[in-house]
N, C-alpha and C positions, 0 to 999 in steps of 0.2 A: 733259696737256701742252698748253701754249698757245704753244709756239714751235716752229720748224722749218718744214717745207714743208707748207702748207695742203692738206687733202684735202676735196674736195667730196663730199657725200652727197646722198641724195634730199631731205632737209630743206633743203638749200642751194638747190634749184631752185625758181624762181618766175617766172612770166611778167613780173613787174615788175622782175626782176633777181635778183641773188644775195642770199640771206639768209645773212649772215656771222655770225649769232649763235651757231651751233652747229658751227663748223668743227672738224674733227679735224686733227691734225698728226702728221707722222712726222719722224724725224731725217733730216737730209740723206743720211746713209749709206744708210738704208733706201730713201729716195726714189730714189737712184741705181739701185736694183735693180728699181724699178717704172716704168721709162720707158714701157712700153706703155700706162700710165694717165696719161701726161703730157698737159697741156693747154696751149693757147695762145689768145690773143685771137681772137675771131670763131668759135671752135668752137661748134657747136650741141650742147647736152647734153640728152638725153632720159632721163626716168625710164622704166625698162623693165618694172616689175612692180607688182602690187598696186593699192592705192587711189590711188597717185600716178601711175599709168600715164597717159602722154600729156602730162605736164608737160614743157615745153621752156623752155630758157633760152639766151640768146646770151651767151657769155663776154666780158666787157668787157676793155679794156686793163688791164694791170697784173697779170694772172693767169697770165702765161706761166710754165711750169714747175710750176704747181700740179698736183695729182693728183686723180683721181676714184675712187670706189669701184666695185665691180663691179655695183652696183645702177643704175648709169647707163651710157649709151653715148654715144659722141662721134661727131659727123659733122663732118669738115673738108672744106669745099667748095672747088672750083676757083674762085677769085675772078675769073678771066677769063671765066667763064661765068655765075656766080651770085653776086649780092651776098648775103652771109650774113644781112644785116638783112632782105632780101626773103624769104628762106627762113624766117627766124624769124617774121615777121608772118604768113606763110602757115600755118605749123604752129601758131602760137598762136591764130589766129582764123578762118581760112577754113574754112567748114563743109564745102566739097567736099574739102579736104585732111584735115580731122579725121575725116570719115566714112570715108575710105580707110584711115586709121590704125586706127580702132576696128573696122572691118569685118574686119580681119585679125588682131585680137587672138586669141591661142591660150591655152587653159587654162580649165578649169571652176572649180577651187577657187582658183587663183592666176593670174589672167590675166597674160600677158606679151607683150612686143614686142621685136623685135631688129633688127639691121641688115639681115638678109636680108629680113624683112618690109618694112622701110622702103624697101628698093630697089624694091619693087613699087608704091610710091606715085608717082603721076604729078603732078609739080609743073610746071605750064606756065611756061616761062621766056621772057618777052619779052626784047628786047635789053637789055643791061646798063644803058644810059642810062634806059630806060623803067622798069626795076626801081628804080633810084635815085629817079626821079620819084615812083613809087608810094610808096616808103618815106618820102620827104619829105612827101608829102601826108598820109599816115596819121599821121606824127609831129605835123604841125600840127593835125590833128583831135584827137589825143590831148591835146595841150596845151589846146585849147579845151574839151574835155570835162572835164579836170581843173580848169580855171578855173571852169566851171559848177558842178562838184561843190563847190568851195570856197564859191562864192556861195550854193549851196543849204544847205550846212552852217551858214554864218553866219546866213542868214535863219531857219533852223530854230531856232538858239540864241536869236536875237532874239525870235522868236515865243514860244518857251518862257519867256523872261524876262518878257514883258509879259502873258502869258495869266493868271497869278494876279491881277494888278491889274484886268484886264478882268472876270474872273469875280467878283472882290470887288465891283466897281461894279455888276455885273449883279444880284447877290444883295442889294445894298443899295438897288436901284431907282434908281441914279444914271445909268443909261444911257438 
């Protein structure tokens, strides 16, 4: 089924955003019975088990009322204390936060993480305005990094394109 209420699964979660290629759907009638799995913008979604453990995603606008599977868990923050984007960047990349998460993982054959373990993670919270400044700064760095990656990709393609002619000249003794 490719219509109805979207359901996010572990494959939907990516630090770069949502992967909407493999969405599942349920009928609206069924969705009404699954409200405990209901999502809204700015929810943090975490993969709770297996190889995807530790993946985190910030739910964007336009996803209100979507659902999640039981392989994910949701954190809805008090926006008067914590900017969800700040928590997202901390869980996505801060080594001090990630080590707290992975140090608590339980299970030998199928490692897992849950909201109780997450509640033990210490996320330092500067004032809300400072959180927003940090997010803004990190976003500007990410834009610069992506721009550099594009330049690097273009340069690599250009070098790949001219390398055969340089090698040809070299082997002909024209250099």
